[in-house]
LOSE-994692 format. One record per residue (C-alpha): residue number from 1; x, y, z; residue in one letter; chain. Coordinates in nm, 2 decimals, m for minus. Layout:
% residues N
<rec><kolkol>NUM</kolkol><u>X</u><v>Y</v><w>Z</w><tordo>A</tordo><doro>A</doro></rec>
...
***
This chain:
% residues 227
<rec><kolkol>1</kolkol><u>11.97</u><v>33.19</v><w>11.32</w><tordo>M</tordo><doro>A</doro></rec>
<rec><kolkol>2</kolkol><u>11.68</u><v>32.96</v><w>11.40</w><tordo>I</tordo><doro>A</doro></rec>
<rec><kolkol>3</kolkol><u>11.44</u><v>33.22</v><w>11.28</w><tordo>N</tordo><doro>A</doro></rec>
<rec><kolkol>4</kolkol><u>11.56</u><v>33.15</v><w>10.93</w><tordo>E</tordo><doro>A</doro></rec>
<rec><kolkol>5</kolkol><u>11.48</u><v>32.78</v><w>10.95</w><tordo>W</tordo><doro>A</doro></rec>
<rec><kolkol>6</kolkol><u>11.14</u><v>32.69</v><w>10.82</w><tordo>N</tordo><doro>A</doro></rec>
<rec><kolkol>7</kolkol><u>11.18</u><v>32.32</v><w>10.76</w><tordo>R</tordo><doro>A</doro></rec>
<rec><kolkol>8</kolkol><u>11.39</u><v>32.10</v><w>10.98</w><tordo>I</tordo><doro>A</doro></rec>
<rec><kolkol>9</kolkol><u>11.49</u><v>31.74</v><w>10.92</w><tordo>L</tordo><doro>A</doro></rec>
<rec><kolkol>10</kolkol><u>11.62</u><v>31.52</v><w>11.21</w><tordo>V</tordo><doro>A</doro></rec>
<rec><kolkol>11</kolkol><u>11.78</u><v>31.18</v><w>11.15</w><tordo>F</tordo><doro>A</doro></rec>
<rec><kolkol>12</kolkol><u>11.80</u><v>30.94</v><w>11.45</w><tordo>G</tordo><doro>A</doro></rec>
<rec><kolkol>13</kolkol><u>11.89</u><v>30.58</v><w>11.48</w><tordo>A</tordo><doro>A</doro></rec>
<rec><kolkol>14</kolkol><u>11.63</u><v>30.48</v><w>11.75</w><tordo>H</tordo><doro>A</doro></rec>
<rec><kolkol>15</kolkol><u>11.29</u><v>30.62</v><w>11.85</w><tordo>P</tordo><doro>A</doro></rec>
<rec><kolkol>16</kolkol><u>11.41</u><v>30.82</v><w>12.15</w><tordo>D</tordo><doro>A</doro></rec>
<rec><kolkol>17</kolkol><u>11.73</u><v>30.97</v><w>12.00</w><tordo>D</tordo><doro>A</doro></rec>
<rec><kolkol>18</kolkol><u>11.57</u><v>31.29</v><w>11.87</w><tordo>E</tordo><doro>A</doro></rec>
<rec><kolkol>19</kolkol><u>11.43</u><v>31.35</v><w>12.22</w><tordo>I</tordo><doro>A</doro></rec>
<rec><kolkol>20</kolkol><u>11.77</u><v>31.31</v><w>12.40</w><tordo>I</tordo><doro>A</doro></rec>
<rec><kolkol>21</kolkol><u>11.97</u><v>31.50</v><w>12.14</w><tordo>G</tordo><doro>A</doro></rec>
<rec><kolkol>22</kolkol><u>11.75</u><v>31.77</v><w>12.01</w><tordo>V</tordo><doro>A</doro></rec>
<rec><kolkol>23</kolkol><u>11.41</u><v>31.75</v><w>12.18</w><tordo>G</tordo><doro>A</doro></rec>
<rec><kolkol>24</kolkol><u>11.41</u><v>32.09</v><w>12.34</w><tordo>G</tordo><doro>A</doro></rec>
<rec><kolkol>25</kolkol><u>11.50</u><v>32.25</v><w>12.01</w><tordo>T</tordo><doro>A</doro></rec>
<rec><kolkol>26</kolkol><u>11.23</u><v>32.06</v><w>11.82</w><tordo>I</tordo><doro>A</doro></rec>
<rec><kolkol>27</kolkol><u>10.97</u><v>32.18</v><w>12.07</w><tordo>A</tordo><doro>A</doro></rec>
<rec><kolkol>28</kolkol><u>11.09</u><v>32.54</v><w>12.04</w><tordo>R</tordo><doro>A</doro></rec>
<rec><kolkol>29</kolkol><u>11.09</u><v>32.53</v><w>11.66</w><tordo>L</tordo><doro>A</doro></rec>
<rec><kolkol>30</kolkol><u>10.75</u><v>32.36</v><w>11.63</w><tordo>S</tordo><doro>A</doro></rec>
<rec><kolkol>31</kolkol><u>10.60</u><v>32.62</v><w>11.87</w><tordo>R</tordo><doro>A</doro></rec>
<rec><kolkol>32</kolkol><u>10.75</u><v>32.89</v><w>11.64</w><tordo>M</tordo><doro>A</doro></rec>
<rec><kolkol>33</kolkol><u>10.54</u><v>32.75</v><w>11.36</w><tordo>G</tordo><doro>A</doro></rec>
<rec><kolkol>34</kolkol><u>10.83</u><v>32.56</v><w>11.19</w><tordo>K</tordo><doro>A</doro></rec>
<rec><kolkol>35</kolkol><u>10.79</u><v>32.22</v><w>11.03</w><tordo>E</tordo><doro>A</doro></rec>
<rec><kolkol>36</kolkol><u>11.00</u><v>31.95</v><w>11.19</w><tordo>V</tordo><doro>A</doro></rec>
<rec><kolkol>37</kolkol><u>11.03</u><v>31.61</v><w>11.03</w><tordo>Y</tordo><doro>A</doro></rec>
<rec><kolkol>38</kolkol><u>11.20</u><v>31.31</v><w>11.19</w><tordo>V</tordo><doro>A</doro></rec>
<rec><kolkol>39</kolkol><u>11.35</u><v>31.00</v><w>11.02</w><tordo>V</tordo><doro>A</doro></rec>
<rec><kolkol>40</kolkol><u>11.40</u><v>30.71</v><w>11.25</w><tordo>T</tordo><doro>A</doro></rec>
<rec><kolkol>41</kolkol><u>11.62</u><v>30.43</v><w>11.11</w><tordo>F</tordo><doro>A</doro></rec>
<rec><kolkol>42</kolkol><u>11.51</u><v>30.14</v><w>11.34</w><tordo>T</tordo><doro>A</doro></rec>
<rec><kolkol>43</kolkol><u>11.23</u><v>30.05</v><w>11.58</w><tordo>A</tordo><doro>A</doro></rec>
<rec><kolkol>44</kolkol><u>11.48</u><v>30.00</v><w>11.86</w><tordo>G</tordo><doro>A</doro></rec>
<rec><kolkol>45</kolkol><u>11.38</u><v>29.64</v><w>11.89</w><tordo>E</tordo><doro>A</doro></rec>
<rec><kolkol>46</kolkol><u>11.69</u><v>29.55</v><w>12.10</w><tordo>T</tordo><doro>A</doro></rec>
<rec><kolkol>47</kolkol><u>11.59</u><v>29.80</v><w>12.37</w><tordo>G</tordo><doro>A</doro></rec>
<rec><kolkol>48</kolkol><u>11.42</u><v>29.56</v><w>12.61</w><tordo>Y</tordo><doro>A</doro></rec>
<rec><kolkol>49</kolkol><u>11.53</u><v>29.49</v><w>12.97</w><tordo>S</tordo><doro>A</doro></rec>
<rec><kolkol>50</kolkol><u>11.32</u><v>29.17</v><w>13.02</w><tordo>R</tordo><doro>A</doro></rec>
<rec><kolkol>51</kolkol><u>11.31</u><v>28.86</v><w>12.80</w><tordo>P</tordo><doro>A</doro></rec>
<rec><kolkol>52</kolkol><u>10.93</u><v>28.86</v><w>12.78</w><tordo>E</tordo><doro>A</doro></rec>
<rec><kolkol>53</kolkol><u>10.94</u><v>29.20</v><w>12.61</w><tordo>E</tordo><doro>A</doro></rec>
<rec><kolkol>54</kolkol><u>11.14</u><v>29.08</v><w>12.31</w><tordo>K</tordo><doro>A</doro></rec>
<rec><kolkol>55</kolkol><u>10.85</u><v>29.01</v><w>12.08</w><tordo>D</tordo><doro>A</doro></rec>
<rec><kolkol>56</kolkol><u>10.65</u><v>29.32</v><w>12.16</w><tordo>I</tordo><doro>A</doro></rec>
<rec><kolkol>57</kolkol><u>10.92</u><v>29.59</v><w>12.21</w><tordo>I</tordo><doro>A</doro></rec>
<rec><kolkol>58</kolkol><u>10.92</u><v>29.71</v><w>11.85</w><tordo>A</tordo><doro>A</doro></rec>
<rec><kolkol>59</kolkol><u>10.55</u><v>29.79</v><w>11.85</w><tordo>N</tordo><doro>A</doro></rec>
<rec><kolkol>60</kolkol><u>10.57</u><v>29.93</v><w>12.20</w><tordo>T</tordo><doro>A</doro></rec>
<rec><kolkol>61</kolkol><u>10.85</u><v>30.17</v><w>12.10</w><tordo>R</tordo><doro>A</doro></rec>
<rec><kolkol>62</kolkol><u>10.66</u><v>30.29</v><w>11.79</w><tordo>L</tordo><doro>A</doro></rec>
<rec><kolkol>63</kolkol><u>10.36</u><v>30.37</v><w>12.00</w><tordo>R</tordo><doro>A</doro></rec>
<rec><kolkol>64</kolkol><u>10.58</u><v>30.56</v><w>12.24</w><tordo>E</tordo><doro>A</doro></rec>
<rec><kolkol>65</kolkol><u>10.73</u><v>30.75</v><w>11.94</w><tordo>A</tordo><doro>A</doro></rec>
<rec><kolkol>66</kolkol><u>10.38</u><v>30.86</v><w>11.83</w><tordo>Q</tordo><doro>A</doro></rec>
<rec><kolkol>67</kolkol><u>10.31</u><v>30.99</v><w>12.18</w><tordo>A</tordo><doro>A</doro></rec>
<rec><kolkol>68</kolkol><u>10.64</u><v>31.18</v><w>12.17</w><tordo>C</tordo><doro>A</doro></rec>
<rec><kolkol>69</kolkol><u>10.55</u><v>31.34</v><w>11.83</w><tordo>D</tordo><doro>A</doro></rec>
<rec><kolkol>70</kolkol><u>10.24</u><v>31.50</v><w>11.98</w><tordo>K</tordo><doro>A</doro></rec>
<rec><kolkol>71</kolkol><u>10.43</u><v>31.65</v><w>12.27</w><tordo>I</tordo><doro>A</doro></rec>
<rec><kolkol>72</kolkol><u>10.72</u><v>31.79</v><w>12.07</w><tordo>L</tordo><doro>A</doro></rec>
<rec><kolkol>73</kolkol><u>10.51</u><v>31.89</v><w>11.77</w><tordo>G</tordo><doro>A</doro></rec>
<rec><kolkol>74</kolkol><u>10.68</u><v>31.67</v><w>11.52</w><tordo>I</tordo><doro>A</doro></rec>
<rec><kolkol>75</kolkol><u>10.49</u><v>31.71</v><w>11.19</w><tordo>K</tordo><doro>A</doro></rec>
<rec><kolkol>76</kolkol><u>10.58</u><v>31.37</v><w>11.05</w><tordo>E</tordo><doro>A</doro></rec>
<rec><kolkol>77</kolkol><u>10.80</u><v>31.07</v><w>11.14</w><tordo>R</tordo><doro>A</doro></rec>
<rec><kolkol>78</kolkol><u>10.93</u><v>30.82</v><w>10.89</w><tordo>V</tordo><doro>A</doro></rec>
<rec><kolkol>79</kolkol><u>11.05</u><v>30.48</v><w>11.02</w><tordo>V</tordo><doro>A</doro></rec>
<rec><kolkol>80</kolkol><u>11.29</u><v>30.31</v><w>10.78</w><tordo>L</tordo><doro>A</doro></rec>
<rec><kolkol>81</kolkol><u>11.27</u><v>29.97</v><w>10.95</w><tordo>G</tordo><doro>A</doro></rec>
<rec><kolkol>82</kolkol><u>11.65</u><v>29.90</v><w>10.95</w><tordo>R</tordo><doro>A</doro></rec>
<rec><kolkol>83</kolkol><u>11.77</u><v>29.64</v><w>11.21</w><tordo>P</tordo><doro>A</doro></rec>
<rec><kolkol>84</kolkol><u>11.88</u><v>29.78</v><w>11.54</w><tordo>T</tordo><doro>A</doro></rec>
<rec><kolkol>85</kolkol><u>12.25</u><v>29.73</v><w>11.60</w><tordo>Q</tordo><doro>A</doro></rec>
<rec><kolkol>86</kolkol><u>12.27</u><v>29.66</v><w>11.22</w><tordo>G</tordo><doro>A</doro></rec>
<rec><kolkol>87</kolkol><u>12.24</u><v>30.00</v><w>11.05</w><tordo>V</tordo><doro>A</doro></rec>
<rec><kolkol>88</kolkol><u>12.48</u><v>30.01</v><w>10.76</w><tordo>V</tordo><doro>A</doro></rec>
<rec><kolkol>89</kolkol><u>12.57</u><v>30.27</v><w>10.50</w><tordo>N</tordo><doro>A</doro></rec>
<rec><kolkol>90</kolkol><u>12.46</u><v>30.06</v><w>10.21</w><tordo>D</tordo><doro>A</doro></rec>
<rec><kolkol>91</kolkol><u>12.33</u><v>30.17</v><w>9.87</w><tordo>R</tordo><doro>A</doro></rec>
<rec><kolkol>92</kolkol><u>11.96</u><v>30.14</v><w>9.95</w><tordo>E</tordo><doro>A</doro></rec>
<rec><kolkol>93</kolkol><u>11.98</u><v>30.33</v><w>10.28</w><tordo>T</tordo><doro>A</doro></rec>
<rec><kolkol>94</kolkol><u>12.20</u><v>30.60</v><w>10.13</w><tordo>Y</tordo><doro>A</doro></rec>
<rec><kolkol>95</kolkol><u>11.97</u><v>30.66</v><w>9.84</w><tordo>Q</tordo><doro>A</doro></rec>
<rec><kolkol>96</kolkol><u>11.66</u><v>30.66</v><w>10.07</w><tordo>E</tordo><doro>A</doro></rec>
<rec><kolkol>97</kolkol><u>11.82</u><v>30.94</v><w>10.27</w><tordo>C</tordo><doro>A</doro></rec>
<rec><kolkol>98</kolkol><u>11.89</u><v>31.13</v><w>9.95</w><tordo>V</tordo><doro>A</doro></rec>
<rec><kolkol>99</kolkol><u>11.52</u><v>31.09</v><w>9.86</w><tordo>R</tordo><doro>A</doro></rec>
<rec><kolkol>100</kolkol><u>11.40</u><v>31.21</v><w>10.19</w><tordo>L</tordo><doro>A</doro></rec>
<rec><kolkol>101</kolkol><u>11.62</u><v>31.52</v><w>10.19</w><tordo>I</tordo><doro>A</doro></rec>
<rec><kolkol>102</kolkol><u>11.48</u><v>31.61</v><w>9.85</w><tordo>R</tordo><doro>A</doro></rec>
<rec><kolkol>103</kolkol><u>11.13</u><v>31.53</v><w>9.96</w><tordo>K</tordo><doro>A</doro></rec>
<rec><kolkol>104</kolkol><u>11.13</u><v>31.75</v><w>10.28</w><tordo>Y</tordo><doro>A</doro></rec>
<rec><kolkol>105</kolkol><u>11.37</u><v>32.02</v><w>10.15</w><tordo>K</tordo><doro>A</doro></rec>
<rec><kolkol>106</kolkol><u>11.50</u><v>32.11</v><w>10.49</w><tordo>P</tordo><doro>A</doro></rec>
<rec><kolkol>107</kolkol><u>11.68</u><v>32.43</v><w>10.56</w><tordo>D</tordo><doro>A</doro></rec>
<rec><kolkol>108</kolkol><u>11.89</u><v>32.25</v><w>10.82</w><tordo>V</tordo><doro>A</doro></rec>
<rec><kolkol>109</kolkol><u>11.96</u><v>31.89</v><w>10.91</w><tordo>I</tordo><doro>A</doro></rec>
<rec><kolkol>110</kolkol><u>12.04</u><v>31.74</v><w>11.25</w><tordo>F</tordo><doro>A</doro></rec>
<rec><kolkol>111</kolkol><u>12.20</u><v>31.40</v><w>11.29</w><tordo>T</tordo><doro>A</doro></rec>
<rec><kolkol>112</kolkol><u>12.41</u><v>31.19</v><w>11.52</w><tordo>H</tordo><doro>A</doro></rec>
<rec><kolkol>113</kolkol><u>12.78</u><v>31.26</v><w>11.58</w><tordo>W</tordo><doro>A</doro></rec>
<rec><kolkol>114</kolkol><u>13.02</u><v>31.02</v><w>11.42</w><tordo>N</tordo><doro>A</doro></rec>
<rec><kolkol>115</kolkol><u>13.22</u><v>30.99</v><w>11.74</w><tordo>R</tordo><doro>A</doro></rec>
<rec><kolkol>116</kolkol><u>12.94</u><v>30.83</v><w>11.94</w><tordo>D</tordo><doro>A</doro></rec>
<rec><kolkol>117</kolkol><u>12.99</u><v>30.49</v><w>12.10</w><tordo>K</tordo><doro>A</doro></rec>
<rec><kolkol>118</kolkol><u>12.67</u><v>30.33</v><w>11.96</w><tordo>H</tordo><doro>A</doro></rec>
<rec><kolkol>119</kolkol><u>12.74</u><v>30.17</v><w>11.62</w><tordo>R</tordo><doro>A</doro></rec>
<rec><kolkol>120</kolkol><u>12.40</u><v>30.27</v><w>11.49</w><tordo>D</tordo><doro>A</doro></rec>
<rec><kolkol>121</kolkol><u>12.46</u><v>30.63</v><w>11.58</w><tordo>H</tordo><doro>A</doro></rec>
<rec><kolkol>122</kolkol><u>12.79</u><v>30.63</v><w>11.39</w><tordo>R</tordo><doro>A</doro></rec>
<rec><kolkol>123</kolkol><u>12.63</u><v>30.46</v><w>11.09</w><tordo>A</tordo><doro>A</doro></rec>
<rec><kolkol>124</kolkol><u>12.35</u><v>30.71</v><w>11.07</w><tordo>V</tordo><doro>A</doro></rec>
<rec><kolkol>125</kolkol><u>12.59</u><v>31.00</v><w>11.10</w><tordo>S</tordo><doro>A</doro></rec>
<rec><kolkol>126</kolkol><u>12.79</u><v>30.87</v><w>10.81</w><tordo>E</tordo><doro>A</doro></rec>
<rec><kolkol>127</kolkol><u>12.51</u><v>30.80</v><w>10.58</w><tordo>V</tordo><doro>A</doro></rec>
<rec><kolkol>128</kolkol><u>12.31</u><v>31.12</v><w>10.64</w><tordo>T</tordo><doro>A</doro></rec>
<rec><kolkol>129</kolkol><u>12.61</u><v>31.34</v><w>10.61</w><tordo>E</tordo><doro>A</doro></rec>
<rec><kolkol>130</kolkol><u>12.71</u><v>31.19</v><w>10.28</w><tordo>E</tordo><doro>A</doro></rec>
<rec><kolkol>131</kolkol><u>12.34</u><v>31.20</v><w>10.16</w><tordo>A</tordo><doro>A</doro></rec>
<rec><kolkol>132</kolkol><u>12.34</u><v>31.57</v><w>10.24</w><tordo>W</tordo><doro>A</doro></rec>
<rec><kolkol>133</kolkol><u>12.61</u><v>31.61</v><w>9.97</w><tordo>W</tordo><doro>A</doro></rec>
<rec><kolkol>134</kolkol><u>12.46</u><v>31.38</v><w>9.72</w><tordo>K</tordo><doro>A</doro></rec>
<rec><kolkol>135</kolkol><u>12.11</u><v>31.52</v><w>9.75</w><tordo>A</tordo><doro>A</doro></rec>
<rec><kolkol>136</kolkol><u>12.23</u><v>31.85</v><w>9.59</w><tordo>Q</tordo><doro>A</doro></rec>
<rec><kolkol>137</kolkol><u>12.37</u><v>31.68</v><w>9.28</w><tordo>E</tordo><doro>A</doro></rec>
<rec><kolkol>138</kolkol><u>12.18</u><v>31.65</v><w>8.96</w><tordo>N</tordo><doro>A</doro></rec>
<rec><kolkol>139</kolkol><u>12.17</u><v>31.27</v><w>8.97</w><tordo>V</tordo><doro>A</doro></rec>
<rec><kolkol>140</kolkol><u>11.90</u><v>31.01</v><w>9.07</w><tordo>L</tordo><doro>A</doro></rec>
<rec><kolkol>141</kolkol><u>11.64</u><v>31.22</v><w>8.90</w><tordo>A</tordo><doro>A</doro></rec>
<rec><kolkol>142</kolkol><u>11.36</u><v>30.98</v><w>8.99</w><tordo>D</tordo><doro>A</doro></rec>
<rec><kolkol>143</kolkol><u>11.42</u><v>31.06</v><w>9.36</w><tordo>M</tordo><doro>A</doro></rec>
<rec><kolkol>144</kolkol><u>11.33</u><v>31.43</v><w>9.34</w><tordo>G</tordo><doro>A</doro></rec>
<rec><kolkol>145</kolkol><u>11.49</u><v>31.75</v><w>9.23</w><tordo>A</tordo><doro>A</doro></rec>
<rec><kolkol>146</kolkol><u>11.83</u><v>31.84</v><w>9.38</w><tordo>P</tordo><doro>A</doro></rec>
<rec><kolkol>147</kolkol><u>11.82</u><v>32.01</v><w>9.72</w><tordo>W</tordo><doro>A</doro></rec>
<rec><kolkol>148</kolkol><u>12.09</u><v>32.14</v><w>9.95</w><tordo>R</tordo><doro>A</doro></rec>
<rec><kolkol>149</kolkol><u>12.03</u><v>32.21</v><w>10.31</w><tordo>A</tordo><doro>A</doro></rec>
<rec><kolkol>150</kolkol><u>12.23</u><v>32.51</v><w>10.42</w><tordo>K</tordo><doro>A</doro></rec>
<rec><kolkol>151</kolkol><u>12.37</u><v>32.35</v><w>10.73</w><tordo>E</tordo><doro>A</doro></rec>
<rec><kolkol>152</kolkol><u>12.40</u><v>32.01</v><w>10.90</w><tordo>L</tordo><doro>A</doro></rec>
<rec><kolkol>153</kolkol><u>12.45</u><v>31.98</v><w>11.28</w><tordo>Y</tordo><doro>A</doro></rec>
<rec><kolkol>154</kolkol><u>12.55</u><v>31.69</v><w>11.50</w><tordo>F</tordo><doro>A</doro></rec>
<rec><kolkol>155</kolkol><u>12.37</u><v>31.64</v><w>11.83</w><tordo>Y</tordo><doro>A</doro></rec>
<rec><kolkol>156</kolkol><u>12.49</u><v>31.49</v><w>12.16</w><tordo>E</tordo><doro>A</doro></rec>
<rec><kolkol>157</kolkol><u>12.37</u><v>31.15</v><w>12.30</w><tordo>I</tordo><doro>A</doro></rec>
<rec><kolkol>158</kolkol><u>12.64</u><v>30.95</v><w>12.47</w><tordo>N</tordo><doro>A</doro></rec>
<rec><kolkol>159</kolkol><u>12.95</u><v>31.16</v><w>12.39</w><tordo>E</tordo><doro>A</doro></rec>
<rec><kolkol>160</kolkol><u>12.97</u><v>31.53</v><w>12.45</w><tordo>L</tordo><doro>A</doro></rec>
<rec><kolkol>161</kolkol><u>13.13</u><v>31.81</v><w>12.24</w><tordo>F</tordo><doro>A</doro></rec>
<rec><kolkol>162</kolkol><u>13.43</u><v>31.97</v><w>12.37</w><tordo>T</tordo><doro>A</doro></rec>
<rec><kolkol>163</kolkol><u>13.37</u><v>32.29</v><w>12.17</w><tordo>F</tordo><doro>A</doro></rec>
<rec><kolkol>164</kolkol><u>13.01</u><v>32.32</v><w>12.04</w><tordo>P</tordo><doro>A</doro></rec>
<rec><kolkol>165</kolkol><u>12.94</u><v>32.53</v><w>11.74</w><tordo>S</tordo><doro>A</doro></rec>
<rec><kolkol>166</kolkol><u>12.59</u><v>32.62</v><w>11.84</w><tordo>L</tordo><doro>A</doro></rec>
<rec><kolkol>167</kolkol><u>12.40</u><v>32.65</v><w>12.17</w><tordo>L</tordo><doro>A</doro></rec>
<rec><kolkol>168</kolkol><u>12.02</u><v>32.68</v><w>12.15</w><tordo>I</tordo><doro>A</doro></rec>
<rec><kolkol>169</kolkol><u>11.83</u><v>32.81</v><w>12.44</w><tordo>D</tordo><doro>A</doro></rec>
<rec><kolkol>170</kolkol><u>11.56</u><v>32.56</v><w>12.55</w><tordo>I</tordo><doro>A</doro></rec>
<rec><kolkol>171</kolkol><u>11.47</u><v>32.72</v><w>12.88</w><tordo>S</tordo><doro>A</doro></rec>
<rec><kolkol>172</kolkol><u>11.11</u><v>32.75</v><w>12.78</w><tordo>D</tordo><doro>A</doro></rec>
<rec><kolkol>173</kolkol><u>11.09</u><v>32.40</v><w>12.62</w><tordo>T</tordo><doro>A</doro></rec>
<rec><kolkol>174</kolkol><u>11.29</u><v>32.17</v><w>12.85</w><tordo>L</tordo><doro>A</doro></rec>
<rec><kolkol>175</kolkol><u>10.96</u><v>32.07</v><w>13.01</w><tordo>E</tordo><doro>A</doro></rec>
<rec><kolkol>176</kolkol><u>10.83</u><v>31.94</v><w>12.68</w><tordo>F</tordo><doro>A</doro></rec>
<rec><kolkol>177</kolkol><u>11.16</u><v>31.75</v><w>12.62</w><tordo>K</tordo><doro>A</doro></rec>
<rec><kolkol>178</kolkol><u>11.12</u><v>31.58</v><w>12.96</w><tordo>L</tordo><doro>A</doro></rec>
<rec><kolkol>179</kolkol><u>10.75</u><v>31.51</v><w>12.90</w><tordo>K</tordo><doro>A</doro></rec>
<rec><kolkol>180</kolkol><u>10.84</u><v>31.35</v><w>12.56</w><tordo>A</tordo><doro>A</doro></rec>
<rec><kolkol>181</kolkol><u>11.10</u><v>31.13</v><w>12.73</w><tordo>M</tordo><doro>A</doro></rec>
<rec><kolkol>182</kolkol><u>10.85</u><v>31.03</v><w>12.99</w><tordo>E</tordo><doro>A</doro></rec>
<rec><kolkol>183</kolkol><u>10.64</u><v>30.87</v><w>12.71</w><tordo>T</tordo><doro>A</doro></rec>
<rec><kolkol>184</kolkol><u>10.93</u><v>30.63</v><w>12.65</w><tordo>Q</tordo><doro>A</doro></rec>
<rec><kolkol>185</kolkol><u>10.82</u><v>30.40</v><w>12.94</w><tordo>V</tordo><doro>A</doro></rec>
<rec><kolkol>186</kolkol><u>10.99</u><v>30.09</v><w>12.80</w><tordo>S</tordo><doro>A</doro></rec>
<rec><kolkol>187</kolkol><u>11.33</u><v>30.27</v><w>12.81</w><tordo>Q</tordo><doro>A</doro></rec>
<rec><kolkol>188</kolkol><u>11.34</u><v>30.37</v><w>13.17</w><tordo>M</tordo><doro>A</doro></rec>
<rec><kolkol>189</kolkol><u>11.50</u><v>30.05</v><w>13.29</w><tordo>D</tordo><doro>A</doro></rec>
<rec><kolkol>190</kolkol><u>11.72</u><v>30.04</v><w>12.98</w><tordo>V</tordo><doro>A</doro></rec>
<rec><kolkol>191</kolkol><u>11.85</u><v>30.39</v><w>13.04</w><tordo>L</tordo><doro>A</doro></rec>
<rec><kolkol>192</kolkol><u>11.85</u><v>30.43</v><w>13.42</w><tordo>P</tordo><doro>A</doro></rec>
<rec><kolkol>193</kolkol><u>11.86</u><v>30.79</v><w>13.54</w><tordo>N</tordo><doro>A</doro></rec>
<rec><kolkol>194</kolkol><u>11.80</u><v>30.92</v><w>13.18</w><tordo>I</tordo><doro>A</doro></rec>
<rec><kolkol>195</kolkol><u>11.57</u><v>31.19</v><w>13.31</w><tordo>M</tordo><doro>A</doro></rec>
<rec><kolkol>196</kolkol><u>11.83</u><v>31.33</v><w>13.54</w><tordo>R</tordo><doro>A</doro></rec>
<rec><kolkol>197</kolkol><u>12.09</u><v>31.31</v><w>13.26</w><tordo>Y</tordo><doro>A</doro></rec>
<rec><kolkol>198</kolkol><u>11.88</u><v>31.51</v><w>13.02</w><tordo>I</tordo><doro>A</doro></rec>
<rec><kolkol>199</kolkol><u>11.81</u><v>31.78</v><w>13.27</w><tordo>E</tordo><doro>A</doro></rec>
<rec><kolkol>200</kolkol><u>12.16</u><v>31.80</v><w>13.40</w><tordo>A</tordo><doro>A</doro></rec>
<rec><kolkol>201</kolkol><u>12.31</u><v>31.82</v><w>13.05</w><tordo>L</tordo><doro>A</doro></rec>
<rec><kolkol>202</kolkol><u>12.06</u><v>32.09</v><w>12.96</w><tordo>A</tordo><doro>A</doro></rec>
<rec><kolkol>203</kolkol><u>12.17</u><v>32.28</v><w>13.27</w><tordo>Q</tordo><doro>A</doro></rec>
<rec><kolkol>204</kolkol><u>12.54</u><v>32.24</v><w>13.19</w><tordo>V</tordo><doro>A</doro></rec>
<rec><kolkol>205</kolkol><u>12.48</u><v>32.36</v><w>12.83</w><tordo>R</tordo><doro>A</doro></rec>
<rec><kolkol>206</kolkol><u>12.27</u><v>32.65</v><w>12.96</w><tordo>G</tordo><doro>A</doro></rec>
<rec><kolkol>207</kolkol><u>12.55</u><v>32.76</v><w>13.18</w><tordo>Y</tordo><doro>A</doro></rec>
<rec><kolkol>208</kolkol><u>12.78</u><v>32.77</v><w>12.88</w><tordo>L</tordo><doro>A</doro></rec>
<rec><kolkol>209</kolkol><u>12.53</u><v>32.98</v><w>12.69</w><tordo>R</tordo><doro>A</doro></rec>
<rec><kolkol>210</kolkol><u>12.43</u><v>33.20</v><w>12.97</w><tordo>G</tordo><doro>A</doro></rec>
<rec><kolkol>211</kolkol><u>12.07</u><v>33.07</v><w>12.99</w><tordo>T</tordo><doro>A</doro></rec>
<rec><kolkol>212</kolkol><u>11.90</u><v>32.84</v><w>13.23</w><tordo>R</tordo><doro>A</doro></rec>
<rec><kolkol>213</kolkol><u>11.89</u><v>32.54</v><w>12.98</w><tordo>Y</tordo><doro>A</doro></rec>
<rec><kolkol>214</kolkol><u>12.03</u><v>32.48</v><w>12.63</w><tordo>A</tordo><doro>A</doro></rec>
<rec><kolkol>215</kolkol><u>12.12</u><v>32.21</v><w>12.38</w><tordo>E</tordo><doro>A</doro></rec>
<rec><kolkol>216</kolkol><u>12.46</u><v>32.19</v><w>12.21</w><tordo>A</tordo><doro>A</doro></rec>
<rec><kolkol>217</kolkol><u>12.53</u><v>32.12</v><w>11.85</w><tordo>F</tordo><doro>A</doro></rec>
<rec><kolkol>218</kolkol><u>12.84</u><v>32.08</v><w>11.63</w><tordo>L</tordo><doro>A</doro></rec>
<rec><kolkol>219</kolkol><u>12.85</u><v>32.21</v><w>11.27</w><tordo>L</tordo><doro>A</doro></rec>
<rec><kolkol>220</kolkol><u>12.95</u><v>31.97</v><w>11.00</w><tordo>S</tordo><doro>A</doro></rec>
<rec><kolkol>221</kolkol><u>13.24</u><v>32.09</v><w>10.78</w><tordo>S</tordo><doro>A</doro></rec>
<rec><kolkol>222</kolkol><u>13.16</u><v>31.83</v><w>10.52</w><tordo>F</tordo><doro>A</doro></rec>
<rec><kolkol>223</kolkol><u>13.02</u><v>32.08</v><w>10.27</w><tordo>L</tordo><doro>A</doro></rec>
<rec><kolkol>224</kolkol><u>13.07</u><v>32.41</v><w>10.45</w><tordo>G</tordo><doro>A</doro></rec>
<rec><kolkol>225</kolkol><u>12.79</u><v>32.66</v><w>10.52</w><tordo>R</tordo><doro>A</doro></rec>
<rec><kolkol>226</kolkol><u>12.60</u><v>32.86</v><w>10.27</w><tordo>L</tordo><doro>A</doro></rec>
<rec><kolkol>227</kolkol><u>12.55</u><v>33.23</v><w>10.34</w><tordo>D</tordo><doro>A</doro></rec>
***
C-alpha cells in the first residue's frame, strides 16, 4: 500500500505531534524517495515548563521543528500560526487547509484522531477531515484545482485505537523517530518519559503486526476509500 503513495500530507497541531504519531512512517517514506509535507497549526507556545521560557518558547520550538525535519526527511513544513489551545474550525482555517491539500496534491493524508483529549488535536482532526472533502469539489477556484486524496488516516498521540485499520512496520526507522524526538529538548520536562512511551508503543504495535516495531493508524470513513 505505501508503495503507491508518492506525496504525503501530515497535519499536526503542535511541532512534535508528527513525530509522536507518524514519525517512523515519515522516515520510512522519505527514505523510499516519497515527498512528505507537514502542516503545523501552532508554534506550541504554551509548551513551557518554566515561567522564564514563556517569551522564547515559540521560537525555540520552531527551531526544534527544523532540526526534526532534517532527521525525518520532511520536504517542507508549513506553520499556520494559530494560537495553541485555541485552534478552531473557522472559515479562514478551513479554507487554508483546502488550499494546502490542493497545493500539495497528496495521495494520502494523516491527521489527529477526533477522540484525543487535547482540544487542539480534536479541532485539527475536524477541520482537516472536512477540508479533505471540500478540496475535491469544484469550488473556491482561486485556491487551486480540485483534488481528492485517496485516503485519510488518523494517528495516535494520547488515546490509542482499539482496532487499528493499518499497521506500518517501522522496525528500520524507529531510531530516526527517536532521534527526531530528541531534538525537542524543550519538551522533555513537559512530556516526562516521552521517549520511553514512544518506544514502548512502537513495540506494542509491532507485536500486533508481527514485526519488531510499528505505528498504528485508523482509516477515516468520512469519504470512503477510492480504489
